[in-house]
ZAMARGU-4260 file (C-alpha; in steps of 0.2 Angstrom, whole numbers, plus 5000, padded with zeros to 4 digits):
<rodrens>
0) 5798/4328/5316 | 5790/4340/5303 | 5793/4333/5286 | 5793/4316/5277 | 5811/4316/5273
5) 5815/4316/5292 | 5802/4303/5294 | 5811/4292/5282 | 5828/4295/5290 | 5821/4290/5307
10) 5814/4274/5300 | 5830/4269/5293 | 5840/4272/5309 | 5826/4264/5319 | 5827/4247/5311
15) 5844/4243/5319 | 5852/4241/5301 | 5867/4251/5305 | 5879/4240/5294 | 5881/4240/5276
20) 5882/4221/5276 | 5868/4214/5267 | 5865/4200/5280 | 5861/4211/5294 | 5845/4203/5301
25) 5830/4215/5301 | 5812/4212/5308 | 5796/4221/5310 | 5791/4230/5326 | 5810/4232/5331
30) 5805/4244/5345 | 5802/4228/5355 | 5821/4226/5357 | 5823/4243/5365 | 5826/4243/5384
35) 5810/4251/5391 | 5817/4254/5408 | 5832/4264/5415 | 5838/4250/5427 | 5841/4237/5413
40) 5847/4251/5401 | 5860/4255/5414 | 5866/4237/5415 | 5870/4235/5397 | 5852/4230/5392
45) 5852/4215/5403 | 5836/4208/5411 | 5835/4189/5409 | 5844/4185/5425 | 5845/4201/5435
50) 5837/4202/5452 | 5818/4203/5451 | 5810/4221/5449 | 5794/4228/5443 | 5800/4229/5425
55) 5802/4210/5424 | 5787/4210/5413 | 5797/4216/5399 | 5813/4205/5402 | 5808/4189/5411
60) 5791/4188/5419 | 5795/4172/5429 | 5806/4183/5440 | 5789/4190/5447 | 5787/4174/5457
65) 5803/4179/5467 | 5798/4197/5470 | 5800/4204/5487 | 5786/4217/5484 | 5768/4211/5484
70) 5763/4223/5470 | 5771/4236/5459 | 5767/4250/5446 | 5780/4256/5434 | 5781/4271/5421
75) 5796/4275/5410 | 5801/4287/5396 | 5815/4285/5383 | 5818/4298/5370 | 5824/4291/5354
80) 5835/4299/5341 | 5836/4314/5353 | 5851/4322/5344 | 5840/4323/5328 | 5822/4326/5333
85) 5813/4329/5349 | 5796/4320/5347 | 5801/4302/5345 | 5800/4292/5361 | 5796/4275/5369
90) 5785/4275/5384 | 5780/4260/5394 | 5770/4255/5410 | 5767/4239/5419 | 5759/4232/5434
95) 5762/4216/5444 | 5754/4207/5458 | 5762/4192/5467 | 5746/4182/5471 | 5754/4171/5484
100) 5770/4163/5488 | 5771/4153/5472 | 5763/4163/5458 | 5761/4181/5451 | 5753/4190/5436
105) 5758/4205/5427 | 5752/4217/5413 | 5762/4229/5402 | 5761/4241/5388 | 5774/4249/5377
110) 5770/4263/5365 | 5783/4269/5352 | 5779/4286/5344 | 5787/4292/5328 | 5782/4310/5331
115) 5772/4322/5321 | 5773/4322/5302 | 5768/4338/5294 | 5762/4336/5276 | 5759/4351/5265
120) 5753/4349/5247 | 5756/4367/5242 | 5757/4384/5249 | 5739/4387/5249 | 5734/4370/5258
125) 5732/4367/5276 | 5745/4356/5284 | 5740/4338/5288 | 5747/4330/5303 | 5751/4311/5304
130) 5757/4302/5320 | 5764/4285/5316 | 5765/4274/5331 | 5767/4256/5337 | 5760/4247/5352
135) 5762/4232/5362 | 5750/4225/5376 | 5754/4210/5386 | 5749/4200/5401 | 5760/4187/5410
140) 5758/4173/5423 | 5773/4165/5432 | 5773/4150/5444 | 5787/4143/5455 | 5789/4125/5451
145) 5801/4123/5466 | 5808/4133/5480 | 5822/4140/5468 | 5815/4139/5450 | 5800/4147/5442
150) 5793/4148/5424 | 5783/4161/5416 | 5772/4164/5400 | 5767/4180/5392 | 5754/4184/5378
155) 5756/4199/5368 | 5746/4209/5356 | 5755/4220/5343 | 5749/4234/5332 | 5760/4244/5320
160) 5752/4260/5313 | 5765/4267/5301 | 5753/4272/5288 | 5752/4289/5280 | 5734/4290/5276
165) 5736/4306/5266 | 5747/4297/5254 | 5738/4280/5254 | 5720/4282/5261 | 5717/4263/5259
170) 5731/4258/5270 | 5728/4250/5287 | 5738/4246/5303 | 5747/4229/5304 | 5742/4218/5318
175) 5750/4202/5326 | 5752/4192/5342 | 5766/4184/5351 | 5771/4173/5366 | 5785/4173/5378
180) 5792/4158/5387 | 5804/4161/5402 | 5812/4153/5417 | 5822/4160/5432 | 5833/4152/5445
185) 5838/4159/5462 | 5849/4150/5474 | 5849/4151/5493 | 5861/4163/5501 | 5877/4154/5504
190) 5891/4159/5515 | 5909/4161/5507 | 5922/4165/5520 | 5921/4185/5520 | 5904/4187/5512
195) 5888/4178/5508 | 5883/4175/5490 | 5868/4170/5479 | 5868/4163/5461 | 5855/4168/5448
200) 5851/4162/5431 | 5837/4165/5418 | 5831/4164/5400 | 5817/4172/5390 | 5812/4167/5372
205) 5801/4182/5367 | 5790/4187/5353 | 5786/4170/5346 | 5773/4173/5334 | 5767/4174/5316
210) 5774/4187/5304 | 5767/4204/5304 | 5758/4209/5287 | 5759/4227/5282 | 5745/4224/5269
215) 5755/4230/5253 | 5758/4213/5246 | 5776/4215/5248 | 5780/4217/5266 | 5777/4203/5278
220) 5791/4204/5291 | 5796/4192/5305 | 5793/4197/5323 | 5809/4200/5333 | 5809/4183/5340
225) 5823/4184/5353 | 5832/4172/5365 | 5841/4179/5380 | 5851/4168/5392 | 5859/4176/5407
230) 5868/4172/5424 | 5873/4182/5438 | 5880/4182/5456 | 5877/4193/5471 | 5891/4197/5483
235) 5882/4201/5499 | 5896/4209/5510 | 5884/4214/5524 | 5867/4221/5527 | 5871/4238/5519
240) 5882/4233/5504 | 5879/4221/5490 | 5887/4220/5473 | 5879/4210/5458 | 5888/4205/5442
245) 5880/4197/5427 | 5883/4191/5410 | 5870/4188/5396 | 5870/4182/5378 | 5857/4186/5366
250) 5852/4180/5348 | 5838/4184/5336 | 5829/4168/5331 | 5825/4175/5314 | 5833/4168/5297
255) 5849/4176/5291 | 5846/4184/5274 | 5854/4174/5260 | 5866/4180/5247 | 5856/4184/5231
260) 5862/4188/5214 | 5854/4191/5196 | 5859/4176/5185 | 5857/4171/5167 | 5841/4161/5171
265) 5834/4162/5153 | 5849/4156/5145 | 5852/4170/5132 | 5870/4173/5138 | 5866/4190/5144
270) 5862/4195/5162 | 5848/4209/5162 | 5832/4213/5170 | 5824/4199/5161 | 5833/4187/5172
275) 5829/4181/5189 | 5837/4185/5206 | 5842/4168/5214 | 5850/4162/5230 | 5868/4158/5228
280) 5873/4155/5246 | 5863/4152/5262 | 5845/4146/5264 | 5828/4154/5258 | 5822/4165/5271
285) 5804/4165/5264 | 5798/4153/5277 | 5785/4153/5291 | 5790/4159/5309 | 5791/4141/5316
290) 5803/4135/5303 | 5812/4152/5304 | 5816/4149/5322 | 5824/4133/5320 | 5833/4138/5303
295) 5840/4153/5312 | 5853/4142/5321 | 5862/4136/5305 | 5857/4146/5290 | 5871/4159/5289
300) 5880/4159/5272 | 5896/4161/5282 | 5894/4145/5292 | 5897/4143/5310 | 5909/4159/5311
305) 5894/4170/5305 | 5882/4162/5316 | 5893/4166/5331 | 5893/4184/5325 | 5874/4184/5327
310) 5876/4181/5346 | 5877/4197/5356 | 5884/4198/5373 | 5884/4210/5388 | 5892/4212/5405
315) 5885/4221/5420 | 5888/4226/5438 | 5877/4234/5451 | 5882/4241/5468 | 5868/4243/5481
320) 5869/4252/5497 | 5856/4249/5511 | 5843/4245/5497 | 5842/4264/5495 | 5855/4269/5482
325) 5862/4259/5467 | 5876/4263/5455 | 5876/4253/5438 | 5887/4250/5423 | 5886/4238/5409
330) 5894/4235/5392 | 5885/4228/5376 | 5893/4221/5361 | 5887/4216/5344 | 5897/4211/5329
335) 5902/4225/5316 | 5895/4214/5303 | 5878/4212/5311 | 5873/4229/5317 | 5889/4236/5326
340) 5879/4241/5342 | 5893/4243/5355 | 5891/4254/5370 | 5895/4257/5388 | 5881/4261/5400
345) 5880/4270/5416 | 5865/4271/5428 | 5860/4276/5446 | 5844/4272/5456 | 5837/4280/5472
350) 5823/4273/5483 | 5812/4284/5495 | 5799/4275/5504 | 5789/4265/5491 | 5796/4275/5476
355) 5811/4270/5465 | 5818/4282/5453 | 5831/4276/5440 | 5842/4285/5427 | 5854/4278/5414
360) 5865/4285/5401 | 5873/4277/5385 | 5890/4280/5378 | 5893/4273/5361 | 5910/4264/5358
365) 5906/4260/5340 | 5910/4271/5325 | 5891/4269/5320 | 5880/4281/5329 | 5868/4274/5341
370) 5850/4281/5341 | 5851/4282/5360 | 5868/4290/5361 | 5868/4305/5373 | 5851/4301/5379
375) 5846/4302/5398 | 5833/4289/5402 | 5822/4288/5417 | 5809/4277/5425 | 5798/4276/5441
380) 5793/4261/5451 | 5780/4261/5465 | 5781/4246/5476 | 5765/4243/5487 | 5758/4230/5498
385) 5766/4218/5510 | 5784/4212/5508 | 5790/4194/5506 | 5805/4194/5517 | 5808/4175/5516
390) 5817/4177/5499 | 5831/4188/5507
</rodrens>
C-alpha cells in the first residue's frame, strides 16, 4: 500500500461495515474476528465445537484438554484485500501443551499488518514510511471438569497502532485487555447400526474487556466481544473414513447503534446546526462494556426481528481419510442489513508424519465484495510429543 488514500479505503473495508444500514455494529480491533487458520476458514469460520486441533487457542481453548497430541506449534498466513493490495495480511502463531490427562495450557499471537504507507510532502522531500499494525497476545488454561466436559479461560493483551506519526506526532498506540470464557463437550463413541458416532458441543465468549481508547477524545470503541455456540456430530464409518458435520451461531455482544436525528431542541421552530442530535429509537450505546454485553440482547430499534438478524449462522462438513487427508466445506450467512457477509468455503488438509498442512479458499455469495474473496489461505501445524489414544 503506497499512499494515504489507499490506506483509508483499506480501513473502510476492513471494519466489516459492508452495508449502508446505519445500525451495522462496528467495533475496535475487528481483526480479532478474522479466522486465523485455514482449517476453520475452510469450515465456514467454525471453531467453537469442531474437533480439537492446535488452533483451538483462537476458537475455544477448552478443546485443548481433549487433544490427542501432547504438544503442538502452529503458524499461518492470511492475505487480506489481496485483490486491491499485496502487503496487508494477518499472521498468527500458537503453542499448546497438554500437561496431563485433565489440563492444558496454550499461548498465541496474532499480528495484523496494514502494509506500508508512503508519505511524500513534495517532490523535493524524502518519502516517509509508516507501517500501521495491530497485535494480540494471549495465554489460556483449560481443565476437564469431567470425563466429557472441559472449560477454559484465556487472557489477552491488545495493541492497536494505527497512528500516522508524520501527521500527528503526539498520537500513540491504543491498548486494552480481554478475557475469553469457553466450554467444550465430547461424548463417548457410540455404535449406530452401520457406523459409530460422537457428539460434540462448545461455546466461547471472547474478547470480554474494556473499550479501547484511541486517545483523540472522540474514539473509544467497544472490543468485538463475541459469543459462539456450536454443535457437531462425527460419523465414524470405519478406521479409515470419518465425516464430521457442524452448525454454529455467532453474535456480537456489542450494543446496536440507535437511530439518531437532529431535532428542534432549542425551540426556535427551525432545525439547524444549533440543535442537538438526539436518540429517536433504540437505546443509548454510550455505556461501559459490561452493560453493553447485556444490553446487546435487546436494544435493536427494530425489536426482536432485528435482534435475530444480528445472529450469524454457519454450516460445515469435513471428510477425513486415514487421518492423513481432509476435504472441507462450509457456508457462512450474515443478514444483508448487518454486514452482508455470505460466503461458501472450500478447504483441504494433508498430514505427513508430525506436520499438518491446510489450505482454504473463499467464494463470496453476496453482492458485497468480501475482503478475503479470491484469497488462498494456508497454515502449518507441528504436533510433537506423546499421543493420548484413550480419547479415540
